[in-house]
C-alpha positions as CSV (number, residue, x, y, z in Angstrom):
1,M,-5.5,-1.1,-41.8
2,K,-7.0,-4.3,-40.6
3,I,-3.6,-6.1,-40.5
4,V,-2.1,-3.2,-38.5
5,L,-4.9,-3.4,-35.9
6,T,-4.7,-7.1,-35.7
7,V,-0.9,-7.0,-35.0
8,F,-1.5,-4.3,-32.3
9,Q,-4.2,-6.5,-30.8
10,V,-2.0,-9.5,-30.7
11,V,0.8,-7.5,-29.0
12,V,-1.6,-6.0,-26.5
13,A,-3.1,-9.5,-25.8
14,L,0.3,-11.0,-25.1
15,A,1.3,-8.0,-22.9
16,L,-2.0,-8.4,-21.0
17,I,-1.5,-12.1,-20.4
18,A,2.1,-11.4,-19.2
19,S,1.0,-8.6,-16.8
20,V,-1.8,-10.8,-15.3
21,L,0.6,-13.8,-14.8
22,L,3.2,-11.6,-13.2
23,Q,0.8,-10.4,-10.5
24,S,1.0,-12.2,-7.1
25,G,-1.9,-14.6,-6.5
26,R,-4.2,-14.7,-3.5
27,S,-2.7,-16.9,-0.8
28,A,-4.8,-20.0,0.1
29,G,-4.4,-23.1,2.1
30,I,-1.4,-24.0,4.3
31,S,1.1,-22.1,2.1
32,G,-1.2,-19.0,2.5
33,A,-1.1,-19.3,6.3
34,I,2.7,-19.5,6.2
35,A,3.1,-16.6,3.8
36,G,0.5,-14.6,5.7
37,G,2.5,-14.9,8.8
38,A,5.6,-13.8,7.0
39,E,3.8,-10.8,5.6
40,A,2.8,-9.7,9.1
41,F,6.4,-9.5,10.1
42,F,8.1,-8.3,7.0
43,G,5.3,-6.5,5.2
44,K,4.0,-7.1,1.7
45,K,5.7,-5.5,-1.3
46,K,2.8,-3.6,-2.8
47,G,4.6,-1.3,-5.2
48,I,5.0,-3.8,-8.0
49,D,1.5,-5.2,-7.5
50,E,-0.1,-1.8,-7.8
51,L,1.9,-1.0,-10.9
52,L,0.9,-4.3,-12.5
53,N,-2.7,-3.6,-11.6
54,K,-2.6,-0.3,-13.4
55,I,-0.8,-1.8,-16.4
56,S,-3.4,-4.6,-16.6
57,A,-6.2,-2.1,-16.5
58,V,-4.7,0.0,-19.3
59,L,-4.0,-3.0,-21.5
60,A,-7.5,-4.4,-20.9
61,I,-9.0,-1.1,-22.1
62,A,-6.7,-1.0,-25.1
63,F,-7.7,-4.6,-25.9
64,L,-11.4,-3.7,-25.7
65,V,-10.9,-0.6,-28.0
66,L,-8.9,-2.6,-30.5
67,T,-11.5,-5.3,-30.6
68,L,-14.3,-2.9,-31.2
69,L,-12.3,-1.2,-33.9
70,L,-11.6,-4.5,-35.6
71,S,-15.3,-5.4,-35.5
72,L,-16.1,-2.1,-37.3
73,V,-13.4,-2.5,-40.0
């Protein structure tokens, strides 16, 4: 049982890391000023960012639950 939960936790952890790294970062500095101007003209693609936010939230909750279950086992 513990081995199965540990494997699931590792998979969820790797998926959580990947989903966080795939999200677009906050623009800062001169590159942010340039990208911010482009976003004003062309619009920002929010569809994938919103999906990744939801996926990250679900994976974070799953990671928390798995961690609590592993601590009880």
